[in-house]
N, C-alpha and C positions, 0 to 999 in steps of 0.2 A: 520467600516467594519461590515457587517451583518452576523451573524452566521447562516449557513445553515446546515440542517441535510442531509448529503450526502448519506451514505450507512448505512442502519439499518438492516444488514443481520444477526447480532448476538444479541440474547436477553440478558437481564441484568443478568439472572442466568448463562448463558453460559460465559459471560464476567468474572464473579467472579471465575468460575471453571477453565477456560482455558487461563489465561493471558499469560502464558509462551509458549503456543503452537505456532508453526510456522504460522499456519493459522491466529491466532489472531494478531500476530505481523505484518504479511503482510496486514491484514485488517486495522490495525491502521495506518500503513505507507501509505496505499492508501488514507485514510481519510486526513492525513496531506498533502499529495501530492496534492489532489484536493483543499484543503484550500489554500495552497501556490500558486497554479496555478491561482486561482481566484484573489488572492491578487496581483499577478504579472501582471495580465491583467490591473489593475488600476495603479499600480506603476511600470512602465517599467524599471526604473533606480535603483531599489532597489537591489543592487548587493549582499548584504549580504543575502537577502532572496533567491536570485538565487543560491548562494553557498549552502545554507541550503537545497534547493530543490534537487540539484545535489547529496549531501551527502545522503539524504533520498532515492533517487532513487537507488543509489548504494547499500545501505543496503538492500532495498527490493529485488533488483536483486540477491544479494548473497543469501538471504533467499530462493528465488524461485529456484535458482540453486541447493541449498542443498535439497529442498523438491523434486525436479524433479529427483534427483539421488536416494533418499531414498525411495520414494513412488510415483510412476508415476500417480496412480489413484487419490490420494488426490490432487496432483498437478493439474491435468486436471479439477477436480471438482472446485478447488479454482479459477483457471483461468477463467472458464466459469461463476462462480458466481459473480466475481468482474468485469468481462468485460475487463480483461487485455489481451493484445496480448501475444502470446507464444514467448519465446525468440528463437533466431536463435542458432542452435547448430553448433559448429565448426567442 
């Protein structure tokens, strides 16, 4: 598997400062999701990786829901920066 650099939206200094922030966590989950998606394109029957992908998607979704409730402006900026679709509201 070839390592690709997917999203380089956060510099190294910001990574050290803001590891616990919601934005950084969503950013790292998005990188993991893209890596797993490219892996699953080659290995369609890797069911453990599919399960891991679904778990990471759920975690990212919960973090995005939290951020949208707490600070809508930061949520909109993050969504546009990462190119993620906005979630449907109930």
